[in-house]
PDB file of N, CA, C and O in Angstrom:
ATOM      1  N   MET A   1       0.986  -1.251  -0.110  1.00  0.00           N
ATOM      2  CA  MET A   1       0.092  -0.001  -0.017  1.00  0.00           C
ATOM      3  C   MET A   1       1.264   1.371   0.026  1.00  0.00           C
ATOM      4  O   MET A   1       1.186   2.307  -0.770  1.00  0.00           O
ATOM      5  N   ARG A   2       1.807   1.318   0.576  1.00  0.00           N
ATOM      6  CA  ARG A   2       2.740   2.575   0.614  1.00  0.00           C
ATOM      7  C   ARG A   2       3.106   2.696  -0.892  1.00  0.00           C
ATOM      8  O   ARG A   2       2.760   3.678  -1.548  1.00  0.00           O
ATOM      9  N   MET A   3       3.932   1.498  -1.501  1.00  0.00           N
ATOM     10  CA  MET A   3       4.190   1.813  -2.872  1.00  0.00           C
ATOM     11  C   MET A   3       3.202   2.293  -3.914  1.00  0.00           C
ATOM     12  O   MET A   3       3.622   2.807  -4.950  1.00  0.00           O
ATOM     13  N   LEU A   4       1.725   2.127  -3.653  1.00  0.00           N
ATOM     14  CA  LEU A   4       0.851   2.764  -4.458  1.00  0.00           C
ATOM     15  C   LEU A   4       0.665   3.923  -3.836  1.00  0.00           C
ATOM     16  O   LEU A   4      -0.115   4.593  -4.513  1.00  0.00           O
ATOM     17  N   THR A   5       1.073   4.610  -2.671  1.00  0.00           N
ATOM     18  CA  THR A   5       0.835   5.886  -2.072  1.00  0.00           C
ATOM     19  C   THR A   5       2.075   6.906  -2.505  1.00  0.00           C
ATOM     20  O   THR A   5       1.913   8.126  -2.537  1.00  0.00           O
ATOM     21  N   LEU A   6       3.003   6.426  -2.748  1.00  0.00           N
ATOM     22  CA  LEU A   6       4.227   6.725  -3.558  1.00  0.00           C
ATOM     23  C   LEU A   6       4.258   6.769  -5.003  1.00  0.00           C
ATOM     24  O   LEU A   6       4.867   7.690  -5.548  1.00  0.00           O
ATOM     25  N   SER A   7       3.856   6.158  -5.473  1.00  0.00           N
ATOM     26  CA  SER A   7       3.651   6.131  -7.345  1.00  0.00           C
ATOM     27  C   SER A   7       2.547   7.442  -7.371  1.00  0.00           C
ATOM     28  O   SER A   7       2.816   8.468  -7.996  1.00  0.00           O
ATOM     29  N   ALA A   8       1.449   7.297  -6.718  1.00  0.00           N
ATOM     30  CA  ALA A   8       0.712   8.346  -6.930  1.00  0.00           C
ATOM     31  C   ALA A   8       0.763   9.798  -6.310  1.00  0.00           C
ATOM     32  O   ALA A   8      -0.036  10.733  -6.370  1.00  0.00           O
ATOM     33  N   ALA A   9       1.781   9.675  -5.798  1.00  0.00           N
ATOM     34  CA  ALA A   9       2.183  11.316  -5.317  1.00  0.00           C
ATOM     35  C   ALA A   9       3.151  11.624  -6.567  1.00  0.00           C
ATOM     36  O   ALA A   9       3.246  12.779  -6.982  1.00  0.00           O
ATOM     37  N   LEU A  10       3.717  10.786  -7.034  1.00  0.00           N
ATOM     38  CA  LEU A  10       5.084  10.788  -7.804  1.00  0.00           C
ATOM     39  C   LEU A  10       4.324  11.056  -9.268  1.00  0.00           C
ATOM     40  O   LEU A  10       4.815  11.672 -10.215  1.00  0.00           O
ATOM     41  N   ALA A  11       2.840  10.363  -9.207  1.00  0.00           N
ATOM     42  CA  ALA A  11       2.682  10.692 -10.775  1.00  0.00           C
ATOM     43  C   ALA A  11       2.107  12.004 -10.722  1.00  0.00           C
ATOM     44  O   ALA A  11       2.384  12.791 -11.628  1.00  0.00           O
ATOM     45  N   ALA A  12       1.104  12.462  -9.492  1.00  0.00           N
ATOM     46  CA  ALA A  12       0.749  14.023  -9.217  1.00  0.00           C
ATOM     47  C   ALA A  12       2.214  15.026  -9.865  1.00  0.00           C
ATOM     48  O   ALA A  12       2.225  15.924 -10.707  1.00  0.00           O
ATOM     49  N   LEU A  13       3.046  14.575  -9.273  1.00  0.00           N
ATOM     50  CA  LEU A  13       3.897  15.323  -9.229  1.00  0.00           C
ATOM     51  C   LEU A  13       4.695  15.610 -10.443  1.00  0.00           C
ATOM     52  O   LEU A  13       5.287  16.684 -10.549  1.00  0.00           O
ATOM     53  N   VAL A  14       4.746  14.612 -11.455  1.00  0.00           N
ATOM     54  CA  VAL A  14       4.821  14.924 -12.658  1.00  0.00           C
ATOM     55  C   VAL A  14       3.891  15.590 -13.888  1.00  0.00           C
ATOM     56  O   VAL A  14       4.068  16.394 -14.804  1.00  0.00           O
ATOM     57  N   LEU A  15       2.865  14.828 -13.394  1.00  0.00           N
ATOM     58  CA  LEU A  15       1.833  15.543 -14.084  1.00  0.00           C
ATOM     59  C   LEU A  15       1.607  16.799 -13.986  1.00  0.00           C
ATOM     60  O   LEU A  15       1.031  17.438 -14.867  1.00  0.00           O
ATOM     61  N   ALA A  16       2.001  17.252 -12.993  1.00  0.00           N
ATOM     62  CA  ALA A  16       1.784  19.257 -12.802  1.00  0.00           C
ATOM     63  C   ALA A  16       2.801  19.727 -13.414  1.00  0.00           C
ATOM     64  O   ALA A  16       2.670  20.878 -13.831  1.00  0.00           O
ATOM     65  N   GLY A  17       3.848  19.173 -13.619  1.00  0.00           N
ATOM     66  CA  GLY A  17       4.931  19.937 -14.628  1.00  0.00           C
ATOM     67  C   GLY A  17       5.041  19.370 -15.933  1.00  0.00           C
ATOM     68  O   GLY A  17       6.027  19.648 -16.615  1.00  0.00           O
ATOM     69  N   ALA A  18       4.062  18.530 -16.408  1.00  0.00           N
ATOM     70  CA  ALA A  18       3.983  18.048 -17.969  1.00  0.00           C
ATOM     71  C   ALA A  18       3.617  18.936 -18.735  1.00  0.00           C
ATOM     72  O   ALA A  18       3.998  18.827 -19.901  1.00  0.00           O
ATOM     73  N   GLY A  19       2.839  20.009 -18.398  1.00  0.00           N
ATOM     74  CA  GLY A  19       2.682  21.008 -19.273  1.00  0.00           C
ATOM     75  C   GLY A  19       3.493  22.027 -19.530  1.00  0.00           C
ATOM     76  O   GLY A  19       3.011  23.126 -19.802  1.00  0.00           O
ATOM     77  N   ALA A  20       5.093  21.789 -19.476  1.00  0.00           N
ATOM     78  CA  ALA A  20       5.949  22.564 -20.092  1.00  0.00           C
ATOM     79  C   ALA A  20       6.870  21.732 -21.035  1.00  0.00           C
ATOM     80  O   ALA A  20       7.864  22.235 -21.560  1.00  0.00           O
ATOM     81  N   ALA A  21       6.429  20.211 -21.258  1.00  0.00           N
ATOM     82  CA  ALA A  21       7.580  19.126 -21.830  1.00  0.00           C
ATOM     83  C   ALA A  21       7.152  19.608 -23.184  1.00  0.00           C
ATOM     84  O   ALA A  21       6.099  20.188 -23.446  1.00  0.00           O
ATOM     85  N   GLU A  22       8.084  19.296 -23.974  1.00  0.00           N
ATOM     86  CA  GLU A  22       8.174  19.389 -25.428  1.00  0.00           C
ATOM     87  C   GLU A  22       7.493  18.180 -26.001  1.00  0.00           C
ATOM     88  O   GLU A  22       6.720  18.323 -26.948  1.00  0.00           O
ATOM     89  N   ALA A  23       7.767  16.834 -25.411  1.00  0.00           N
ATOM     90  CA  ALA A  23       7.083  15.788 -26.120  1.00  0.00           C
ATOM     91  C   ALA A  23       5.746  16.027 -25.712  1.00  0.00           C
ATOM     92  O   ALA A  23       5.500  15.812 -24.525  1.00  0.00           O
ATOM     93  N   LYS A  24       4.647  16.506 -26.591  1.00  0.00           N
ATOM     94  CA  LYS A  24       3.629  16.821 -26.222  1.00  0.00           C
ATOM     95  C   LYS A  24       2.216  15.584 -25.905  1.00  0.00           C
ATOM     96  O   LYS A  24       1.556  15.038 -26.789  1.00  0.00           O
ATOM     97  N   GLY A  25       2.058  15.402 -24.462  1.00  0.00           N
ATOM     98  CA  GLY A  25       0.949  14.005 -24.377  1.00  0.00           C
ATOM     99  C   GLY A  25       2.216  13.094 -23.836  1.00  0.00           C
ATOM    100  O   GLY A  25       2.074  12.612 -22.712  1.00  0.00           O
ATOM    101  N   CYS A  26       3.225  12.869 -24.419  1.00  0.00           N
ATOM    102  CA  CYS A  26       4.117  11.632 -23.894  1.00  0.00           C
ATOM    103  C   CYS A  26       4.302  11.733 -22.659  1.00  0.00           C
ATOM    104  O   CYS A  26       3.851  10.767 -22.045  1.00  0.00           O
ATOM    105  N   LEU A  27       4.827  12.579 -21.976  1.00  0.00           N
ATOM    106  CA  LEU A  27       5.261  12.345 -20.184  1.00  0.00           C
ATOM    107  C   LEU A  27       3.809  11.919 -19.462  1.00  0.00           C
ATOM    108  O   LEU A  27       3.827  10.829 -18.891  1.00  0.00           O
ATOM    109  N   LYS A  28       2.487  12.713 -19.432  1.00  0.00           N
ATOM    110  CA  LYS A  28       1.464  12.382 -19.019  1.00  0.00           C
ATOM    111  C   LYS A  28       1.004  10.496 -19.542  1.00  0.00           C
ATOM    112  O   LYS A  28       0.812   9.573 -18.750  1.00  0.00           O
ATOM    113  N   GLY A  29       0.960  10.447 -20.568  1.00  0.00           N
ATOM    114  CA  GLY A  29       0.349   9.354 -21.040  1.00  0.00           C
ATOM    115  C   GLY A  29       1.835   8.063 -20.648  1.00  0.00           C
ATOM    116  O   GLY A  29       1.666   6.852 -20.790  1.00  0.00           O
ATOM    117  N   ALA A  30       2.846   8.525 -20.286  1.00  0.00           N
ATOM    118  CA  ALA A  30       3.767   7.586 -19.898  1.00  0.00           C
ATOM    119  C   ALA A  30       3.272   7.250 -18.482  1.00  0.00           C
ATOM    120  O   ALA A  30       2.904   6.128 -18.134  1.00  0.00           O
ATOM    121  N   VAL A  31       3.301   8.224 -17.790  1.00  0.00           N
ATOM    122  CA  VAL A  31       2.837   7.989 -16.328  1.00  0.00           C
ATOM    123  C   VAL A  31       1.874   7.258 -15.820  1.00  0.00           C
ATOM    124  O   VAL A  31       1.937   6.573 -14.800  1.00  0.00           O
ATOM    125  N   VAL A  32       0.774   7.434 -16.692  1.00  0.00           N
ATOM    126  CA  VAL A  32      -0.328   7.044 -16.344  1.00  0.00           C
ATOM    127  C   VAL A  32      -0.802   5.461 -17.073  1.00  0.00           C
ATOM    128  O   VAL A  32      -1.578   4.632 -16.599  1.00  0.00           O
ATOM    129  N   GLY A  33       0.103   5.392 -18.602  1.00  0.00           N
ATOM    130  CA  GLY A  33       0.106   3.893 -18.666  1.00  0.00           C
ATOM    131  C   GLY A  33       1.143   2.819 -18.015  1.00  0.00           C
ATOM    132  O   GLY A  33       1.167   1.604 -18.215  1.00  0.00           O
ATOM    133  N   GLY A  34       2.072   3.670 -17.105  1.00  0.00           N
ATOM    134  CA  GLY A  34       3.212   3.102 -16.288  1.00  0.00           C
ATOM    135  C   GLY A  34       2.612   2.619 -15.195  1.00  0.00           C
ATOM    136  O   GLY A  34       3.129   1.628 -14.680  1.00  0.00           O
ATOM    137  N   LEU A  35       1.423   3.180 -14.601  1.00  0.00           N
ATOM    138  CA  LEU A  35       0.643   3.263 -13.486  1.00  0.00           C
ATOM    139  C   LEU A  35       0.075   2.095 -13.426  1.00  0.00           C
ATOM    140  O   LEU A  35       0.260   1.252 -12.548  1.00  0.00           O
ATOM    141  N   GLY A  36      -1.047   1.964 -14.902  1.00  0.00           N
ATOM    142  CA  GLY A  36      -1.829   1.017 -14.866  1.00  0.00           C
ATOM    143  C   GLY A  36      -1.234  -0.051 -15.256  1.00  0.00           C
ATOM    144  O   GLY A  36      -1.629  -1.142 -14.847  1.00  0.00           O
ATOM    145  N   GLY A  37       0.045   0.076 -16.295  1.00  0.00           N
ATOM    146  CA  GLY A  37       0.808  -1.192 -16.407  1.00  0.00           C
ATOM    147  C   GLY A  37       1.388  -1.956 -15.212  1.00  0.00           C
ATOM    148  O   GLY A  37       1.557  -3.169 -15.336  1.00  0.00           O
ATOM    149  N   LYS A  38       1.750  -1.258 -13.907  1.00  0.00           N
ATOM    150  CA  LYS A  38       2.567  -1.831 -12.918  1.00  0.00           C
ATOM    151  C   LYS A  38       1.294  -2.743 -12.374  1.00  0.00           C
ATOM    152  O   LYS A  38       1.340  -3.899 -11.954  1.00  0.00           O
ATOM    153  N   MET A  39       0.274  -1.971 -12.493  1.00  0.00           N
ATOM    154  CA  MET A  39      -0.977  -2.821 -11.477  1.00  0.00           C
ATOM    155  C   MET A  39      -0.924  -4.051 -12.024  1.00  0.00           C
ATOM    156  O   MET A  39      -0.489  -4.948 -11.303  1.00  0.00           O
ATOM    157  N   VAL A  40      -1.361  -4.391 -13.451  1.00  0.00           N
ATOM    158  CA  VAL A  40      -0.992  -5.947 -13.757  1.00  0.00           C
ATOM    159  C   VAL A  40       0.382  -6.630 -14.076  1.00  0.00           C
ATOM    160  O   VAL A  40       0.446  -7.810 -14.420  1.00  0.00           O
ATOM    161  N   GLY A  41       1.372  -5.896 -13.955  1.00  0.00           N
ATOM    162  CA  GLY A  41       2.529  -6.356 -13.912  1.00  0.00           C
ATOM    163  C   GLY A  41       3.570  -6.208 -15.094  1.00  0.00           C
ATOM    164  O   GLY A  41       4.645  -6.787 -15.257  1.00  0.00           O
ATOM    165  N   HIS A  42       2.914  -5.236 -15.890  1.00  0.00           N
ATOM    166  CA  HIS A  42       3.672  -5.071 -17.147  1.00  0.00           C
ATOM    167  C   HIS A  42       3.624  -3.385 -17.061  1.00  0.00           C
ATOM    168  O   HIS A  42       2.637  -2.806 -17.515  1.00  0.00           O
ATOM    169  N   GLY A  43       4.819  -2.569 -16.413  1.00  0.00           N
ATOM    170  CA  GLY A  43       5.178  -1.145 -16.405  1.00  0.00           C
ATOM    171  C   GLY A  43       5.306  -0.701 -17.207  1.00  0.00           C
ATOM    172  O   GLY A  43       4.431   0.023 -17.682  1.00  0.00           O
ATOM    173  N   LYS A  44       6.780  -0.957 -17.937  1.00  0.00           N
ATOM    174  CA  LYS A  44       7.363  -0.700 -19.204  1.00  0.00           C
ATOM    175  C   LYS A  44       6.498  -0.823 -20.321  1.00  0.00           C
ATOM    176  O   LYS A  44       6.632   0.022 -21.206  1.00  0.00           O
ATOM    177  N   ALA A  45       5.747  -1.594 -20.441  1.00  0.00           N
ATOM    178  CA  ALA A  45       5.004  -1.665 -21.722  1.00  0.00           C
ATOM    179  C   ALA A  45       3.672  -0.971 -21.583  1.00  0.00           C
ATOM    180  O   ALA A  45       2.823  -0.841 -22.465  1.00  0.00           O
ATOM    181  N   GLY A  46       3.622  -0.536 -20.305  1.00  0.00           N
ATOM    182  CA  GLY A  46       2.161   0.445 -20.069  1.00  0.00           C
ATOM    183  C   GLY A  46       2.932   1.737 -20.558  1.00  0.00           C
ATOM    184  O   GLY A  46       2.368   2.487 -21.355  1.00  0.00           O
ATOM    185  N   ALA A  47       3.978   1.965 -20.183  1.00  0.00           N
ATOM    186  CA  ALA A  47       4.566   3.463 -20.203  1.00  0.00           C
ATOM    187  C   ALA A  47       4.549   3.869 -21.575  1.00  0.00           C
ATOM    188  O   ALA A  47       4.094   4.917 -22.035  1.00  0.00           O
ATOM    189  N   ALA A  48       5.303   2.564 -22.401  1.00  0.00           N
ATOM    190  CA  ALA A  48       5.596   2.721 -23.786  1.00  0.00           C
ATOM    191  C   ALA A  48       4.097   3.165 -24.542  1.00  0.00           C
ATOM    192  O   ALA A  48       4.039   4.141 -25.290  1.00  0.00           O
ATOM    193  N   ALA A  49       3.251   2.551 -24.320  1.00  0.00           N
ATOM    194  CA  ALA A  49       1.961   2.758 -25.026  1.00  0.00           C
ATOM    195  C   ALA A  49       1.443   3.942 -24.527  1.00  0.00           C
ATOM    196  O   ALA A  49       0.989   4.752 -25.336  1.00  0.00           O
ATOM    197  N   GLY A  50       1.427   4.219 -23.199  1.00  0.00           N
ATOM    198  CA  GLY A  50       0.727   5.432 -22.528  1.00  0.00           C
ATOM    199  C   GLY A  50       1.444   6.348 -23.369  1.00  0.00           C
ATOM    200  O   GLY A  50       0.596   6.765 -24.158  1.00  0.00           O
ATOM    201  N   CYS A  51       2.631   6.928 -23.649  1.00  0.00           N
ATOM    202  CA  CYS A  51       3.439   7.727 -24.356  1.00  0.00           C
ATOM    203  C   CYS A  51       3.000   7.666 -25.750  1.00  0.00           C
ATOM    204  O   CYS A  51       2.468   8.679 -26.205  1.00  0.00           O
ATOM    205  N   ALA A  52       3.113   6.815 -26.372  1.00  0.00           N
ATOM    206  CA  ALA A  52       2.576   6.842 -27.863  1.00  0.00           C
ATOM    207  C   ALA A  52       0.881   7.105 -28.185  1.00  0.00           C
ATOM    208  O   ALA A  52       0.481   7.353 -29.323  1.00  0.00           O
ATOM    209  N   VAL A  53      -0.046   7.006 -26.971  1.00  0.00           N
ATOM    210  CA  VAL A  53      -1.167   7.172 -27.192  1.00  0.00           C
ATOM    211  C   VAL A  53      -1.118   8.888 -26.739  1.00  0.00           C
ATOM    212  O   VAL A  53      -1.747   9.745 -27.360  1.00  0.00           O
ATOM    213  N   GLY A  54      -0.388   9.130 -25.737  1.00  0.00           N
ATOM    214  CA  GLY A  54      -0.441  10.530 -25.480  1.00  0.00           C
ATOM    215  C   GLY A  54      -0.078  11.400 -26.168  1.00  0.00           C
ATOM    216  O   GLY A  54      -0.487  12.561 -26.178  1.00  0.00           O
ATOM    217  N   HIS A  55       0.861  10.837 -26.919  1.00  0.00           N
ATOM    218  CA  HIS A  55       1.307  12.083 -27.984  1.00  0.00           C
ATOM    219  C   HIS A  55       0.531  12.153 -29.268  1.00  0.00           C
ATOM    220  O   HIS A  55       0.309  13.101 -30.021  1.00  0.00           O
ATOM    221  N   HIS A  56       0.066  10.473 -29.326  1.00  0.00           N
ATOM    222  CA  HIS A  56      -0.852  10.774 -30.713  1.00  0.00           C
ATOM    223  C   HIS A  56      -2.043  12.039 -30.272  1.00  0.00           C
ATOM    224  O   HIS A  56      -2.295  13.038 -30.947  1.00  0.00           O
ATOM    225  N   ARG A  57      -2.490  11.764 -29.318  1.00  0.00           N
ATOM    226  CA  ARG A  57      -4.020  12.574 -28.926  1.00  0.00           C
ATOM    227  C   ARG A  57      -3.759  14.120 -28.805  1.00  0.00           C
ATOM    228  O   ARG A  57      -4.504  15.041 -29.140  1.00  0.00           O
ATOM    229  N   ALA A  58      -2.147  14.180 -28.074  1.00  0.00           N
ATOM    230  CA  ALA A  58      -1.811  15.782 -27.995  1.00  0.00           C
ATOM    231  C   ALA A  58      -1.549  16.619 -29.515  1.00  0.00           C
ATOM    232  O   ALA A  58      -1.360  17.835 -29.564  1.00  0.00           O
ATOM    233  N   ASN A  59      -1.576  15.795 -30.623  1.00  0.00           N
ATOM    234  CA  ASN A  59      -0.969  15.947 -32.040  1.00  0.00           C
ATOM    235  C   ASN A  59      -2.086  16.057 -32.802  1.00  0.00           C
ATOM    236  O   ASN A  59      -2.008  16.564 -33.921  1.00  0.00           O
ATOM    237  N   LYS A  60      -3.237  15.612 -32.313  1.00  0.00           N
ATOM    238  CA  LYS A  60      -4.417  15.099 -33.364  1.00  0.00           C
ATOM    239  C   LYS A  60      -5.411  16.527 -33.092  1.00  0.00           C
ATOM    240  O   LYS A  60      -5.801  16.977 -32.015  1.00  0.00           O
ATOM    241  N   LYS A  61      -5.608  16.947 -34.231  1.00  0.00           N
ATOM    242  CA  LYS A  61      -6.284  18.099 -34.621  1.00  0.00           C
ATOM    243  C   LYS A  61      -7.876  17.927 -34.504  1.00  0.00           C
ATOM    244  O   LYS A  61      -8.449  17.050 -35.150  1.00  0.00           O
ATOM    245  N   SER A  62      -8.616  18.869 -33.586  1.00  0.00           N
ATOM    246  CA  SER A  62      -9.717  18.549 -33.635  1.00  0.00           C
ATOM    247  C   SER A  62     -11.027  19.186 -34.140  1.00  0.00           C
ATOM    248  O   SER A  62     -12.088  18.569 -34.052  1.00  0.00           O
TER     249      SER A  62
END
């Protein structure tokens, strides 16, 4: 439970500073995907997929 709390705090910290990142959406997506993947045992794969999806959604024209 302590690891989950630490991960959530780290994610909040990273998401707060992700607005100034040049890789649009990648950092935010990687954190969310990494945390989701960590829950099922595939943190690195989740981070990579989250980065790709986040980058795609940030560059998508509305």
